[in-house]
N, C-alpha and C positions, 0 to 999 in steps of 0.2 A: 490322171497323176502325171504330170510332166515336173518335177522335180522328186529327187530321190531323198524319201524323210531319209528324215537327222538317227535316226536309229539305225542305221541300213551299217553304216560305218562305223561304229563304235563296234558294233558283234564280227565284223571282217576286218580292224587296220590293216592286216595285210596285201586288201587291196588295193589302187589306189580309186580316187571315189569325183574328185575335185585338183585343181591345178592350188596352193598357198601363193595368192601372190596379193599385192593393195592395188596393182600399177590396172591399166584395163587392157585384160588380154583373156579372150576368148580362147572360148582350143578346141572350133571343129571336132568331129568326129563318123564318117564312114564307114559302115556296116555291110558285107555282099556279098558288092562286088570282087574285082570289073564283069561289069557285063554294058557291052555293048547300046549305046542309045542312055542309063541312066547316067552314067560314069564320065561319058562324051558331058553329056551338059553338066556334070556338076563338076569338072576341068577351067569351061569350059565360065563360068559365073565364078568361079576361083575370081580367076586369073580375072574377070573384069575388076572386081575389089582388092589389087595385092594381098589376094589371103593365099594361108598357106592351112595346111589339113594337115588329120594323118588319116588311112586306110587303111583299116582293120580288114585285111581282103582272104575273101575261100580261096585256098590250096587250088579244086581243082577247078577255080572262075580262075584261074593265072592262067594254069596251065591248058585248057581249053583262051584266053582271050590274051598272052603276051604280049604286045602290044597296046592296048590299052593299062597294061599291069608298066608296061615300063612308059609310055608318055604318063600312071602318074609318077613319074623317079622322076624322069627332064624336066616337067615341072614344077621340078625340089619341092614337092609335097613329099608323105612319111607311110613308105609299106606297114604293116605289122601283118602277124598273126592272128586269124578269125577260127582254126582249125581247117582241117583239109576236106571234113563237110559237115562245117555245117553239125559239129555234130553238136548236141546234148548232154551236159554233164552228167545228169540227176539218171539212174538209171543206164549210162554205162560205167562199164571196171574200171577204173586208173588206170589198167595197162596199154587197155585201146585205146585212154582215153588220149594216153599224152604220147604214145604209138602215133595216133590220128595231127596229133598239133606236126612230132615234127615234120612229117607228109608232106606237108606245109611251109615251115623252115626251108626243107628242100625244095621246093618250089621259089620262094624265096629269092634263097640260096644260091641262084640257077638266074633271078634275072641277073646277075652280078658276075656273070662267064665276060666272054673278053670283047663280048657287044657291042657295051656297052658304056665299057671300061675308062674312063675320063671324061662322062660329062655330067653337064652342069645336073650336082643334086646327090653326084654320088657321093662323098666324103656324104652327106647329111645321113641319108638312109640309110649306108650299109652300116652306117656305127649304130643303128636305132633297133635295128633287125630281132629283141630283145622283147616289144612288147607286144602282149599276144592280148585279149578277148573272151571269155569264153559266152563261144551264143548263143542267146535267149539268157543275158545272167547268172545262167547256171548249172552252179560248179559244184563237184564237191568236195571237202576238209581237205581226204586228201586226198584230189588232184592239185587243190594245190602248196598242198607243200611239199607234192612230184615236182613240184614246177616253177615256186619260186627262188631255187639257188641258177634260174636258169630265164627268166622270163620276171621282168614289171604287168603285175597281172592287174589293169583298167579297167574299169569297170564306166558308169558314167553320174554327173552330177544334173543334170539335165538329157531326159531322153522324150527328145520327140514326139515318139507317135502316127512316128509317118507314115507310116504301114497302115496300120485302122481304116479300115473302107467305111467306118462307123465315120469318122472322124469328116468334119470337109475339111476344107484347106486352107478356109478362114481362119475357123477352130483351132488347126493342126500351128497354128503364123499368130492365136494371138495365144492356146497354151506356154507358146518356147518364149518368146516376148519376154511374159508377164514373170515368168522360169526361170533369167538366164541372172546372174555376179556375176562379178569379175574369179577369174579365177574358171570355171566352167565348165566341165566341160561336154558337147556337148554328141548324142547322136543322133545323127540322121543315115539315113539306107538308101545306096547307092547301089535299087533294084528293081523292078519290073514293077513288086506287087507298091512296094513308094512311090511309086515313078510321080502319079497324081498331087499328094501330097506337096513329096520335097520340091517338084519343081514354081509348085506355084510359093511355098513354106521359106525356104534353102534361101534368092532374092534377095526377096524382101526385110528378111533375117539381116542379111547380112549390109543390107540399107541401111537397115534406124539403125542397129550400133555401130557402121561406123560411120556415118551423122554422131551418133553421138562421143566421136573420138579413141572404140575401141579400137580393136588392133587381132586379127582372128594369126595367130601362128600354128604348128606346129607341133607335138607332144616331145620332152627329151630326157633323156635318162635324168638330168642332170637337176627339172626339177619338181621331176615327180620321188 
C-alpha cells in the first residue's frame, strides 16, 4: 500500500496528509535521520535536481551527528521533529510522549545557536521548527490534542515502504511513481534499514517527476 487510504484523513482531519495545490508541486520528506551515509546520499541527490525537502529528524541522531544536521540546514532544507527516541505513541503515556517530543525540539533549537547563525536557509528552517511527524504514524488522540497547540502534525499521502526488506528496489520505485499526485507528501527514510531501496528509488523518482515538470519543495506552514 503506497497511497494513504482516503478514509484516514476523514477520521483524523487535524492531521496534515497532503498539500492542497493544483500546481505541479511535490513534497519529499525523510524520516529517521540524520545518519552518516544515507542522509549524505539524500543531500547530494537533492542537490543534483535542485530539489528541497523536509527532514523529520530523531533528536538522538541530531545529538550524535550535529554536523550532518547542520548540513541539512545550510543546504536550505527543513528540519522537523520526529521525537527524540523514535517513540511509538501507542502504548506510551501522553506525558512521556510530549516530553520526548520536547527533547527533540531542544536538539533542533541547539542547531540554531551562534555557530551557524546567519547562514543561508537559517530564517526558513528556524520558522518551521514546529512541524512534527509521529514515528510509525502511530499517535493517540490525547497526544494529538496535547501537541496541536504547538505543532502541525504531518502524516503523508504516499509511503514508499523503502524500509521493507521484502520489497524490491524496482517495486519500491514503481509503487511510489504510481501513487504520487500533485500535492503529495512523500515519505522516504534516510536510514540504514531503508538504504537499499531508497538509494535506488529516490534519484529515479526525482528524475521521473522533474522530467514531467514537477517541482520538489519543503513543507511550509502557509501551505498546511
